[in-house]
A tleap script that builds the chain and sets N, CA, C and O, in Angstrom:
source leaprc.protein.ff14SB
mol = sequence {
  NMET LYS ASN ILE GLY THR LYS GLY ARG ASN
  ILE TRP LEU GLY PHE HIE LYS GLU LEU LYS
  GLY ILE ILE TYR ASP GLU GLN PHE GLN GLN
  GLY ILE LYS LYS ASP LYS VAL ARG ILE PHE
  LEU LEU ASN ASP ASN ARG THR SER THR PHE
  VAL LYS GLU ILE LEU LYS GLU ASN LEU ASN
  LYS ILE ASN LYS GLU ILE GLU LEU ASN TYR
  LYS LYS SER ILE ASN ASN TYR LEU ASP ILE
  ILE ASN LYS ILE ASP ASN GLY ARG GLU THR
  HIE CYS PHE ASN CYS LYS GLU ASP ILE ASN
  SER ILE ASP PHE GLU LEU CYS ASP ASP CYS
  SER TRP ILE VAL CYS ASP CYS GLY THR CYS
  GLY CYS ASP TRP VAL ASN ASN ASN CVAL
}
set mol.1.N position { 305.101 -36.313 111.790 }
set mol.1.CA position { 303.614 -35.206 111.889 }
set mol.1.C position { 305.591 -34.126 111.728 }
set mol.1.O position { 306.804 -34.324 111.661 }
set mol.2.N position { 304.114 -32.599 111.765 }
set mol.2.CA position { 305.395 -31.868 112.130 }
set mol.2.C position { 304.454 -30.712 112.783 }
set mol.2.O position { 303.296 -30.356 112.566 }
set mol.3.N position { 305.871 -30.119 114.033 }
set mol.3.CA position { 305.702 -29.099 115.096 }
set mol.3.C position { 305.377 -27.957 113.884 }
set mol.3.O position { 306.014 -27.511 112.929 }
set mol.4.N position { 303.560 -27.657 114.657 }
set mol.4.CA position { 303.726 -26.289 114.172 }
set mol.4.C position { 303.328 -25.432 115.448 }
set mol.4.O position { 302.183 -25.052 115.204 }
set mol.5.N position { 303.638 -25.031 116.461 }
set mol.5.CA position { 303.300 -24.622 117.928 }
set mol.5.C position { 303.814 -23.234 118.041 }
set mol.5.O position { 304.600 -22.599 117.339 }
set mol.6.N position { 303.364 -23.034 118.773 }
set mol.6.CA position { 303.957 -21.527 118.646 }
set mol.6.C position { 304.116 -20.890 120.313 }
set mol.6.O position { 303.183 -21.247 121.031 }
set mol.7.N position { 305.108 -20.058 120.958 }
set mol.7.CA position { 305.100 -19.777 122.179 }
set mol.7.C position { 305.172 -20.829 122.615 }
set mol.7.O position { 304.244 -21.216 123.326 }
set mol.8.N position { 305.904 -21.389 122.448 }
set mol.8.CA position { 306.633 -23.133 123.719 }
set mol.8.C position { 305.803 -23.535 123.188 }
set mol.8.O position { 306.440 -24.284 122.448 }
set mol.9.N position { 304.487 -23.726 122.829 }
set mol.9.CA position { 303.387 -25.487 122.997 }
set mol.9.C position { 303.568 -26.091 121.567 }
set mol.9.O position { 303.665 -25.808 120.373 }
set mol.10.N position { 303.552 -26.937 122.322 }
set mol.10.CA position { 303.657 -27.916 120.973 }
set mol.10.C position { 302.323 -28.980 120.294 }
set mol.10.O position { 301.959 -30.146 120.448 }
set mol.11.N position { 301.975 -28.009 119.631 }
set mol.11.CA position { 300.994 -28.718 118.320 }
set mol.11.C position { 301.316 -29.172 117.370 }
set mol.11.O position { 301.672 -28.397 116.481 }
set mol.12.N position { 301.346 -30.809 117.084 }
set mol.12.CA position { 301.800 -31.365 115.411 }
set mol.12.C position { 300.394 -31.540 114.921 }
set mol.12.O position { 299.336 -31.942 115.406 }
set mol.13.N position { 300.910 -30.960 113.475 }
set mol.13.CA position { 300.209 -31.101 112.111 }
set mol.13.C position { 300.592 -32.336 111.454 }
set mol.13.O position { 301.709 -32.478 110.955 }
set mol.14.N position { 299.272 -33.658 111.436 }
set mol.14.CA position { 299.871 -34.909 110.717 }
set mol.14.C position { 298.403 -34.977 109.441 }
set mol.14.O position { 297.513 -34.151 109.240 }
set mol.15.N position { 298.609 -35.986 108.946 }
set mol.15.CA position { 297.949 -36.518 107.883 }
set mol.15.C position { 297.292 -37.843 107.662 }
set mol.15.O position { 298.329 -38.496 107.784 }
set mol.16.N position { 296.716 -38.418 107.516 }
set mol.16.CA position { 296.004 -39.928 108.561 }
set mol.16.C position { 295.355 -40.013 106.868 }
set mol.16.O position { 294.903 -39.026 106.287 }
set mol.17.N position { 295.433 -41.470 106.239 }
set mol.17.CA position { 295.106 -41.700 105.121 }
set mol.17.C position { 293.202 -41.747 105.518 }
set mol.17.O position { 292.427 -41.731 104.562 }
set mol.18.N position { 292.848 -41.782 106.439 }
set mol.18.CA position { 291.373 -41.973 105.906 }
set mol.18.C position { 290.839 -40.743 107.099 }
set mol.18.O position { 289.623 -40.875 107.233 }
set mol.19.N position { 291.340 -39.684 107.926 }
set mol.19.CA position { 290.774 -38.921 108.435 }
set mol.19.C position { 291.747 -37.842 108.378 }
set mol.19.O position { 291.975 -37.068 109.307 }
set mol.20.N position { 292.561 -37.827 106.720 }
set mol.20.CA position { 292.992 -36.780 105.856 }
set mol.20.C position { 294.017 -35.653 107.488 }
set mol.20.O position { 294.819 -35.958 108.370 }
set mol.21.N position { 293.340 -34.426 107.065 }
set mol.21.CA position { 294.627 -33.769 107.807 }
set mol.21.C position { 293.780 -33.933 109.363 }
set mol.21.O position { 292.587 -34.100 109.621 }
set mol.22.N position { 295.574 -33.739 110.636 }
set mol.22.CA position { 294.547 -33.896 111.487 }
set mol.22.C position { 295.480 -33.015 112.174 }
set mol.22.O position { 296.318 -32.307 111.617 }
set mol.23.N position { 295.273 -33.111 113.419 }
set mol.23.CA position { 295.967 -31.772 114.289 }
set mol.23.C position { 296.154 -32.818 115.779 }
set mol.23.O position { 295.412 -33.783 115.600 }
set mol.24.N position { 296.642 -32.904 116.704 }
set mol.24.CA position { 297.579 -32.975 117.659 }
set mol.24.C position { 297.627 -31.493 118.487 }
set mol.24.O position { 298.100 -30.512 117.913 }
set mol.25.N position { 297.211 -31.413 119.593 }
set mol.25.CA position { 297.789 -30.612 120.365 }
set mol.25.C position { 298.050 -30.992 121.702 }
set mol.25.O position { 297.103 -30.969 122.487 }
set mol.26.N position { 299.476 -31.433 122.207 }
set mol.26.CA position { 299.548 -31.841 123.371 }
set mol.26.C position { 298.660 -31.409 124.595 }
set mol.26.O position { 298.139 -32.314 125.247 }
set mol.27.N position { 298.437 -30.060 124.975 }
set mol.27.CA position { 297.530 -29.388 125.725 }
set mol.27.C position { 296.267 -29.797 126.276 }
set mol.27.O position { 295.535 -29.542 127.232 }
set mol.28.N position { 296.315 -30.410 125.445 }
set mol.28.CA position { 294.380 -30.567 124.930 }
set mol.28.C position { 294.173 -32.378 125.482 }
set mol.28.O position { 293.115 -32.910 125.815 }
set mol.29.N position { 295.146 -32.825 125.442 }
set mol.29.CA position { 294.975 -33.821 125.832 }
set mol.29.C position { 294.491 -34.772 127.863 }
set mol.29.O position { 294.622 -35.986 128.021 }
set mol.30.N position { 294.034 -33.892 128.931 }
set mol.30.CA position { 293.580 -33.753 129.659 }
set mol.30.C position { 292.740 -34.713 129.798 }
set mol.30.O position { 291.880 -34.677 128.919 }
set mol.31.N position { 292.569 -35.945 130.865 }
set mol.31.CA position { 291.450 -36.313 130.698 }
set mol.31.C position { 291.219 -37.769 129.490 }
set mol.31.O position { 290.468 -38.734 129.344 }
set mol.32.N position { 292.134 -37.279 128.981 }
set mol.32.CA position { 292.409 -39.124 127.911 }
set mol.32.C position { 292.738 -39.964 128.343 }
set mol.32.O position { 293.018 -39.636 129.496 }
set mol.33.N position { 293.031 -41.479 128.148 }
set mol.33.CA position { 293.614 -42.771 128.750 }
set mol.33.C position { 295.348 -42.609 128.068 }
set mol.33.O position { 295.684 -42.001 127.052 }
set mol.34.N position { 295.981 -43.171 128.770 }
set mol.34.CA position { 297.218 -42.865 128.319 }
set mol.34.C position { 296.634 -43.521 126.965 }
set mol.34.O position { 296.508 -42.602 126.156 }
set mol.35.N position { 296.147 -44.988 126.287 }
set mol.35.CA position { 296.427 -45.103 125.302 }
set mol.35.C position { 295.454 -44.331 124.394 }
set mol.35.O position { 295.136 -44.847 123.322 }
set mol.36.N position { 295.196 -43.706 124.577 }
set mol.36.CA position { 293.959 -42.971 123.824 }
set mol.36.C position { 295.225 -41.613 123.214 }
set mol.36.O position { 296.426 -41.524 123.466 }
set mol.37.N position { 294.235 -40.618 122.266 }
set mol.37.CA position { 294.590 -39.533 122.281 }
set mol.37.C position { 293.966 -38.873 121.599 }
set mol.37.O position { 293.926 -39.295 120.444 }
set mol.38.N position { 293.231 -37.656 121.847 }
set mol.38.CA position { 292.341 -36.013 121.481 }
set mol.38.C position { 293.197 -35.881 120.395 }
set mol.38.O position { 294.400 -36.090 120.552 }
set mol.39.N position { 292.690 -35.527 119.195 }
set mol.39.CA position { 292.916 -35.127 118.117 }
set mol.39.C position { 291.932 -34.144 117.605 }
set mol.39.O position { 290.724 -34.223 117.825 }
set mol.40.N position { 292.551 -33.144 116.857 }
set mol.40.CA position { 291.602 -32.249 115.919 }
set mol.40.C position { 291.764 -32.720 114.511 }
set mol.40.O position { 292.854 -32.790 113.944 }
set mol.41.N position { 290.155 -33.166 113.766 }
set mol.41.CA position { 289.885 -33.222 112.197 }
set mol.41.C position { 289.625 -32.272 112.046 }
set mol.41.O position { 288.667 -31.796 112.655 }
set mol.42.N position { 290.568 -31.331 110.907 }
set mol.42.CA position { 290.587 -30.402 109.926 }
set mol.42.C position { 290.037 -29.753 108.989 }
set mol.42.O position { 289.921 -28.611 108.545 }
set mol.43.N position { 289.487 -31.636 108.671 }
set mol.43.CA position { 288.316 -31.904 107.232 }
set mol.43.C position { 286.580 -31.639 107.973 }
set mol.43.O position { 285.623 -31.191 107.342 }
set mol.44.N position { 286.569 -32.044 109.379 }
set mol.44.CA position { 284.695 -32.005 110.223 }
set mol.44.C position { 285.398 -30.874 111.228 }
set mol.44.O position { 284.590 -30.653 112.130 }
set mol.45.N position { 286.716 -30.006 111.420 }
set mol.45.CA position { 286.177 -28.962 112.366 }
set mol.45.C position { 285.656 -29.435 113.357 }
set mol.45.O position { 284.575 -29.044 113.798 }
set mol.46.N position { 286.521 -30.576 113.978 }
set mol.46.CA position { 285.761 -31.144 115.647 }
set mol.46.C position { 287.093 -32.041 116.001 }
set mol.46.O position { 288.044 -32.478 115.352 }
set mol.47.N position { 286.688 -32.083 117.287 }
set mol.47.CA position { 287.586 -33.302 117.828 }
set mol.47.C position { 287.524 -34.376 117.997 }
set mol.47.O position { 286.415 -34.882 117.823 }
set mol.48.N position { 288.702 -35.295 118.432 }
set mol.48.CA position { 288.114 -36.744 118.525 }
set mol.48.C position { 288.337 -37.527 119.622 }
set mol.48.O position { 288.609 -36.934 120.666 }
set mol.49.N position { 288.279 -38.869 119.632 }
set mol.49.CA position { 289.171 -39.131 120.232 }
set mol.49.C position { 289.380 -40.826 119.913 }
set mol.49.O position { 288.471 -41.653 119.847 }
set mol.50.N position { 290.940 -41.091 119.729 }
set mol.50.CA position { 291.277 -42.318 119.047 }
set mol.50.C position { 292.072 -42.977 119.477 }
set mol.50.O position { 292.962 -42.331 120.031 }
set mol.51.N position { 292.241 -44.429 119.501 }
set mol.51.CA position { 293.115 -45.059 120.463 }
set mol.51.C position { 294.810 -44.775 119.549 }
set mol.51.O position { 294.979 -44.632 118.338 }
set mol.52.N position { 295.748 -44.773 120.549 }
set mol.52.CA position { 297.263 -44.452 119.934 }
set mol.52.C position { 297.599 -45.155 118.860 }
set mol.52.O position { 297.137 -44.666 117.829 }
set mol.53.N position { 298.242 -46.140 118.707 }
set mol.53.CA position { 298.520 -47.223 117.855 }
set mol.53.C position { 297.316 -47.315 116.716 }
set mol.53.O position { 297.940 -46.756 115.814 }
set mol.54.N position { 296.235 -47.576 116.217 }
set mol.54.CA position { 295.443 -47.737 115.286 }
set mol.54.C position { 296.003 -46.065 114.957 }
set mol.54.O position { 296.504 -45.932 113.841 }
set mol.55.N position { 295.968 -45.192 115.568 }
set mol.55.CA position { 296.091 -43.843 114.367 }
set mol.55.C position { 297.449 -43.990 113.695 }
set mol.55.O position { 297.788 -44.008 112.512 }
set mol.56.N position { 298.355 -44.125 115.261 }
set mol.56.CA position { 300.195 -44.094 114.613 }
set mol.56.C position { 300.024 -45.584 113.316 }
set mol.56.O position { 301.083 -46.212 113.310 }
set mol.57.N position { 299.475 -45.900 112.796 }
set mol.57.CA position { 299.837 -47.072 112.010 }
set mol.57.C position { 299.399 -45.808 110.638 }
set mol.57.O position { 300.312 -45.189 110.092 }
set mol.58.N position { 298.157 -45.615 110.298 }
set mol.58.CA position { 298.041 -44.810 109.581 }
set mol.58.C position { 298.383 -43.206 109.309 }
set mol.58.O position { 297.456 -42.528 108.863 }
set mol.59.N position { 299.569 -42.608 109.535 }
set mol.59.CA position { 299.913 -41.594 109.552 }
set mol.59.C position { 301.048 -41.852 108.368 }
set mol.59.O position { 301.944 -42.693 108.287 }
set mol.60.N position { 300.660 -40.839 107.534 }
set mol.60.CA position { 301.413 -40.031 106.500 }
set mol.60.C position { 302.270 -39.269 106.677 }
set mol.60.O position { 302.315 -38.982 107.873 }
set mol.61.N position { 303.364 -38.519 105.823 }
set mol.61.CA position { 303.972 -37.639 106.159 }
set mol.61.C position { 303.426 -36.430 105.089 }
set mol.61.O position { 302.727 -36.223 104.097 }
set mol.62.N position { 304.515 -35.665 106.327 }
set mol.62.CA position { 304.078 -34.192 106.399 }
set mol.62.C position { 304.322 -33.370 105.036 }
set mol.62.O position { 305.508 -33.049 105.113 }
set mol.63.N position { 303.820 -32.878 103.861 }
set mol.63.CA position { 304.558 -32.764 102.483 }
set mol.63.C position { 304.302 -31.195 102.395 }
set mol.63.O position { 303.535 -30.823 103.282 }
set mol.64.N position { 304.717 -30.244 101.609 }
set mol.64.CA position { 304.086 -28.789 101.028 }
set mol.64.C position { 303.154 -28.172 100.830 }
set mol.64.O position { 302.623 -27.096 101.106 }
set mol.65.N position { 302.922 -29.776 99.837 }
set mol.65.CA position { 301.437 -29.555 99.161 }
set mol.65.C position { 299.982 -29.744 100.766 }
set mol.65.O position { 299.141 -28.904 101.086 }
set mol.66.N position { 300.221 -31.059 101.365 }
set mol.66.CA position { 299.475 -30.920 102.310 }
set mol.66.C position { 299.143 -29.728 103.440 }
set mol.66.O position { 298.067 -29.375 103.923 }
set mol.67.N position { 300.484 -29.262 103.658 }
set mol.67.CA position { 299.851 -28.072 105.078 }
set mol.67.C position { 299.820 -26.997 103.910 }
set mol.67.O position { 299.017 -26.110 104.200 }
set mol.68.N position { 300.536 -26.753 102.481 }
set mol.68.CA position { 298.592 -25.416 102.042 }
set mol.68.C position { 298.213 -25.723 101.887 }
set mol.68.O position { 297.219 -25.004 101.984 }
set mol.69.N position { 297.846 -26.842 101.466 }
set mol.69.CA position { 295.839 -27.050 101.902 }
set mol.69.C position { 295.062 -26.752 102.340 }
set mol.69.O position { 294.020 -26.228 101.946 }
set mol.70.N position { 295.859 -27.364 104.329 }
set mol.70.CA position { 294.830 -26.935 105.430 }
set mol.70.C position { 295.984 -25.913 105.610 }
set mol.70.O position { 296.731 -26.462 106.420 }
set mol.71.N position { 296.590 -24.548 105.231 }
set mol.71.CA position { 296.807 -23.025 105.559 }
set mol.71.C position { 295.783 -22.830 106.271 }
set mol.71.O position { 295.855 -22.571 107.473 }
set mol.72.N position { 294.998 -22.902 105.799 }
set mol.72.CA position { 293.294 -21.943 106.597 }
set mol.72.C position { 292.855 -22.360 107.555 }
set mol.72.O position { 292.404 -21.744 108.521 }
set mol.73.N position { 292.972 -23.778 107.329 }
set mol.73.CA position { 292.137 -24.295 108.797 }
set mol.73.C position { 293.261 -24.675 110.115 }
set mol.73.O position { 293.003 -24.925 111.293 }
set mol.74.N position { 294.416 -24.614 109.494 }
set mol.74.CA position { 295.388 -24.646 110.086 }
set mol.74.C position { 295.720 -23.240 111.338 }
set mol.74.O position { 295.771 -23.255 112.567 }
set mol.75.N position { 295.901 -22.080 110.278 }
set mol.75.CA position { 295.907 -20.921 110.894 }
set mol.75.C position { 294.206 -20.476 111.804 }
set mol.75.O position { 294.297 -19.839 112.854 }
set mol.76.N position { 293.070 -20.798 111.382 }
set mol.76.CA position { 291.754 -20.835 112.322 }
set mol.76.C position { 291.904 -21.298 113.589 }
set mol.76.O position { 291.442 -20.929 114.669 }
set mol.77.N position { 292.670 -22.218 113.246 }
set mol.77.CA position { 292.504 -23.333 114.546 }
set mol.77.C position { 293.448 -22.671 115.672 }
set mol.77.O position { 292.985 -22.795 116.806 }
set mol.78.N position { 294.908 -21.866 115.569 }
set mol.78.CA position { 295.607 -21.378 115.920 }
set mol.78.C position { 295.305 -20.422 116.335 }
set mol.78.O position { 295.715 -19.987 117.412 }
set mol.79.N position { 294.639 -19.943 115.706 }
set mol.79.CA position { 293.681 -18.368 116.104 }
set mol.79.C position { 292.429 -19.203 116.977 }
set mol.79.O position { 292.948 -18.700 117.974 }
set mol.80.N position { 291.478 -19.861 117.436 }
set mol.80.CA position { 290.609 -19.487 118.387 }
set mol.80.C position { 291.514 -20.142 119.470 }
set mol.80.O position { 291.014 -19.949 120.578 }
set mol.81.N position { 292.596 -20.803 119.530 }
set mol.81.CA position { 293.189 -21.547 120.405 }
set mol.81.C position { 293.965 -20.226 121.539 }
set mol.81.O position { 293.701 -20.011 122.722 }
set mol.82.N position { 294.801 -19.639 120.783 }
set mol.82.CA position { 294.680 -17.869 121.192 }
set mol.82.C position { 294.368 -17.182 122.100 }
set mol.82.O position { 294.871 -16.477 122.976 }
set mol.83.N position { 292.586 -17.812 121.407 }
set mol.83.CA position { 292.005 -16.559 121.870 }
set mol.83.C position { 291.723 -17.610 123.420 }
set mol.83.O position { 292.058 -17.119 124.498 }
set mol.84.N position { 291.237 -18.720 123.390 }
set mol.84.CA position { 290.995 -19.021 124.795 }
set mol.84.C position { 291.978 -18.771 126.199 }
set mol.84.O position { 293.190 -18.878 126.384 }
set mol.85.N position { 290.945 -18.425 126.993 }
set mol.85.CA position { 291.858 -18.842 128.015 }
set mol.85.C position { 291.873 -20.039 128.713 }
set mol.85.O position { 291.493 -21.060 128.140 }
set mol.86.N position { 292.240 -20.067 129.822 }
set mol.86.CA position { 293.161 -21.334 130.221 }
set mol.86.C position { 291.830 -22.199 130.938 }
set mol.86.O position { 292.078 -23.286 131.459 }
set mol.87.N position { 290.197 -21.584 130.937 }
set mol.87.CA position { 289.353 -21.876 131.117 }
set mol.87.C position { 289.496 -22.993 132.687 }
set mol.87.O position { 290.555 -23.156 133.293 }
set mol.88.N position { 288.284 -23.575 133.035 }
set mol.88.CA position { 288.207 -24.148 134.059 }
set mol.88.C position { 288.704 -25.660 133.928 }
set mol.88.O position { 288.650 -26.438 132.976 }
set mol.89.N position { 289.310 -25.830 135.482 }
set mol.89.CA position { 289.807 -27.348 135.604 }
set mol.89.C position { 289.295 -27.822 136.892 }
set mol.89.O position { 289.016 -27.175 137.901 }
set mol.90.N position { 289.220 -29.194 136.639 }
set mol.90.CA position { 288.822 -29.713 138.089 }
set mol.90.C position { 288.938 -31.176 137.921 }
set mol.90.O position { 289.733 -31.648 137.109 }
set mol.91.N position { 288.144 -31.940 138.688 }
set mol.91.CA position { 287.890 -33.780 138.199 }
set mol.91.C position { 286.489 -34.004 138.708 }
set mol.91.O position { 285.981 -33.499 139.709 }
set mol.92.N position { 285.969 -34.814 137.882 }
set mol.92.CA position { 284.305 -35.405 137.947 }
set mol.92.C position { 284.410 -36.124 139.162 }
set mol.92.O position { 285.270 -36.873 139.624 }
set mol.93.N position { 282.906 -35.548 139.713 }
set mol.93.CA position { 282.787 -36.358 141.483 }
set mol.93.C position { 282.345 -37.977 141.144 }
set mol.93.O position { 281.927 -38.906 141.835 }
set mol.94.N position { 282.569 -37.853 140.147 }
set mol.94.CA position { 281.554 -39.139 139.635 }
set mol.94.C position { 282.908 -40.289 139.627 }
set mol.94.O position { 283.353 -40.961 140.558 }
set mol.95.N position { 283.224 -40.227 138.587 }
set mol.95.CA position { 284.657 -41.238 137.453 }
set mol.95.C position { 285.805 -40.294 138.375 }
set mol.95.O position { 286.647 -41.067 138.834 }
set mol.96.N position { 286.059 -38.971 138.743 }
set mol.96.CA position { 287.275 -38.887 139.621 }
set mol.96.C position { 288.431 -38.053 137.901 }
set mol.96.O position { 289.360 -37.251 137.991 }
set mol.97.N position { 287.965 -38.543 136.870 }
set mol.97.CA position { 288.992 -38.452 135.684 }
set mol.97.C position { 288.763 -36.420 136.124 }
set mol.97.O position { 287.920 -35.673 136.622 }
set mol.98.N position { 290.098 -36.361 135.544 }
set mol.98.CA position { 289.906 -34.742 134.815 }
set mol.98.C position { 289.900 -34.269 134.183 }
set mol.98.O position { 290.795 -34.424 133.352 }
set mol.99.N position { 288.856 -33.216 133.976 }
set mol.99.CA position { 288.038 -32.107 132.499 }
set mol.99.C position { 288.432 -31.062 132.892 }
set mol.99.O position { 288.931 -30.501 133.867 }
set mol.100.N position { 288.073 -30.912 131.847 }
set mol.100.CA position { 288.179 -28.956 131.835 }
set mol.100.C position { 287.197 -28.285 131.147 }
set mol.100.O position { 286.412 -29.116 130.691 }
set mol.101.N position { 287.018 -27.644 130.986 }
set mol.101.CA position { 285.533 -26.652 129.725 }
set mol.101.C position { 286.462 -26.494 128.914 }
set mol.101.O position { 285.769 -26.882 127.974 }
set mol.102.N position { 287.454 -26.260 128.420 }
set mol.102.CA position { 288.384 -26.427 127.145 }
set mol.102.C position { 287.982 -27.546 126.020 }
set mol.102.O position { 287.749 -27.020 124.932 }
set mol.103.N position { 287.842 -29.044 126.036 }
set mol.103.CA position { 288.459 -29.952 126.225 }
set mol.103.C position { 287.236 -30.714 126.409 }
set mol.103.O position { 287.464 -31.769 125.818 }
set mol.104.N position { 285.889 -30.779 126.972 }
set mol.104.CA position { 284.455 -30.970 127.748 }
set mol.104.C position { 283.789 -30.074 127.274 }
set mol.104.O position { 284.311 -28.989 127.019 }
set mol.105.N position { 282.494 -30.317 127.047 }
set mol.105.CA position { 281.473 -29.670 126.783 }
set mol.105.C position { 280.227 -29.333 127.934 }
set mol.105.O position { 279.775 -30.310 128.533 }
set mol.106.N position { 279.787 -28.265 128.184 }
set mol.106.CA position { 279.125 -27.423 129.377 }
set mol.106.C position { 277.813 -27.628 129.160 }
set mol.106.O position { 277.257 -27.666 128.062 }
set mol.107.N position { 277.316 -27.762 130.249 }
set mol.107.CA position { 275.855 -28.856 129.867 }
set mol.107.C position { 275.005 -27.326 130.099 }
set mol.107.O position { 275.019 -26.462 130.976 }
set mol.108.N position { 274.287 -27.522 128.820 }
set mol.108.CA position { 273.082 -26.332 129.104 }
set mol.108.C position { 271.743 -25.940 130.038 }
set mol.108.O position { 270.974 -24.983 129.949 }
set mol.109.N position { 271.790 -27.370 131.213 }
set mol.109.CA position { 271.113 -27.382 132.448 }
set mol.109.C position { 271.827 -26.099 133.462 }
set mol.109.O position { 271.363 -25.060 133.930 }
set mol.110.N position { 272.851 -26.598 133.508 }
set mol.110.CA position { 273.696 -26.446 134.976 }
set mol.110.C position { 275.057 -25.319 135.026 }
set mol.110.O position { 275.550 -24.720 135.982 }
set mol.111.N position { 275.365 -25.325 133.753 }
set mol.111.CA position { 276.482 -25.326 133.170 }
set mol.111.C position { 277.635 -26.036 133.523 }
set mol.111.O position { 278.748 -25.529 133.380 }
set mol.112.N position { 277.468 -27.190 133.981 }
set mol.112.CA position { 278.741 -27.514 134.721 }
set mol.112.C position { 279.758 -28.248 133.616 }
set mol.112.O position { 279.345 -28.947 132.691 }
set mol.113.N position { 281.319 -27.928 133.916 }
set mol.113.CA position { 281.547 -29.474 133.306 }
set mol.113.C position { 280.733 -30.628 132.458 }
set mol.113.O position { 280.045 -31.172 133.322 }
set mol.114.N position { 280.423 -31.373 131.004 }
set mol.114.CA position { 279.830 -32.749 131.605 }
set mol.114.C position { 281.240 -33.245 131.307 }
set mol.114.O position { 282.140 -32.745 130.633 }
set mol.115.N position { 281.159 -34.485 132.077 }
set mol.115.CA position { 282.882 -35.901 131.572 }
set mol.115.C position { 281.477 -36.253 130.792 }
set mol.115.O position { 280.343 -35.902 130.466 }
set mol.116.N position { 282.818 -37.532 130.764 }
set mol.116.CA position { 282.769 -38.621 129.597 }
set mol.116.C position { 281.820 -39.692 129.680 }
set mol.116.O position { 281.105 -40.382 128.952 }
set mol.117.N position { 282.174 -39.505 131.087 }
set mol.117.CA position { 280.761 -40.899 131.575 }
set mol.117.C position { 279.687 -40.064 132.160 }
set mol.117.O position { 279.050 -40.438 133.145 }
set mol.118.N position { 279.480 -38.925 131.555 }
set mol.118.CA position { 278.394 -38.633 131.232 }
set mol.118.C position { 277.434 -37.049 132.625 }
set mol.118.O position { 276.541 -36.209 132.515 }
set mol.119.N position { 278.199 -37.422 133.491 }
set mol.119.CA position { 277.531 -37.338 134.740 }
set mol.119.C position { 278.442 -35.551 134.697 }
set mol.119.O position { 279.658 -35.412 134.570 }
set mol.120.N position { 277.554 -34.560 134.823 }
set mol.120.CA position { 277.420 -32.917 135.339 }
set mol.120.C position { 276.772 -32.594 136.546 }
set mol.120.O position { 276.478 -33.421 137.409 }
set mol.121.N position { 276.535 -31.297 136.605 }
set mol.121.CA position { 276.100 -30.656 138.166 }
set mol.121.C position { 274.572 -31.618 138.099 }
set mol.121.O position { 273.995 -31.763 139.177 }
set mol.122.N position { 274.260 -31.934 137.480 }
set mol.122.CA position { 272.466 -31.858 137.145 }
set mol.122.C position { 272.514 -33.368 138.393 }
set mol.122.O position { 271.687 -33.519 139.292 }
set mol.123.N position { 273.526 -34.182 138.149 }
set mol.123.CA position { 273.424 -35.237 138.894 }
set mol.123.C position { 274.105 -34.883 140.440 }
set mol.123.O position { 274.160 -35.925 141.092 }
set mol.124.N position { 274.476 -34.056 140.971 }
set mol.124.CA position { 275.119 -33.756 141.846 }
set mol.124.C position { 274.370 -33.021 143.182 }
set mol.124.O position { 273.857 -31.937 143.458 }
set mol.125.N position { 274.776 -34.939 144.130 }
set mol.125.CA position { 273.726 -34.741 145.163 }
set mol.125.C position { 274.772 -34.549 146.407 }
set mol.125.O position { 275.652 -35.374 146.651 }
set mol.126.N position { 274.503 -33.023 147.368 }
set mol.126.CA position { 275.573 -32.906 148.301 }
set mol.126.C position { 275.049 -33.337 149.665 }
set mol.126.O position { 274.209 -32.753 150.351 }
set mol.127.N position { 275.799 -34.640 149.973 }
set mol.127.CA position { 274.985 -34.999 151.397 }
set mol.127.C position { 275.900 -34.485 152.406 }
set mol.127.O position { 276.483 -35.243 153.182 }
set mol.128.N position { 276.057 -33.094 152.423 }
set mol.128.CA position { 277.045 -32.429 153.695 }
set mol.128.C position { 275.632 -31.778 153.764 }
set mol.128.O position { 275.409 -31.445 154.928 }
set mol.129.N position { 274.504 -31.453 152.855 }
set mol.129.CA position { 274.122 -30.206 153.678 }
set mol.129.C position { 272.637 -30.933 155.205 }
set mol.129.O position { 272.149 -30.145 156.015 }
savepdb mol mol.pdb
quit
């Protein structure tokens, strides 16, 4: 993988045998278990989570041709993350995993961050009332 990060941020470009161009961004690994990794799929323009060891097995070396083929997608990704502020960070009240408003979806009904366990503010019951 090749480091394409800017301003001290570690962002890695990779090429996977089946997934094709991928980006691994160290900053967006919150809430991911240690044996997994969240990557950005350049061909699909979306993120997904994979088992680290399985992903590593099918990585190929980056060459200039691959980098040039993905230049526009890479620049779009870098532009987007440069515009994103740090967002909200918290933990899930149900499973206690760390979650944030960048890597996780927001609920359309309550605007809370939706955890991977499926919990959001719609499930909140305040027993202190």
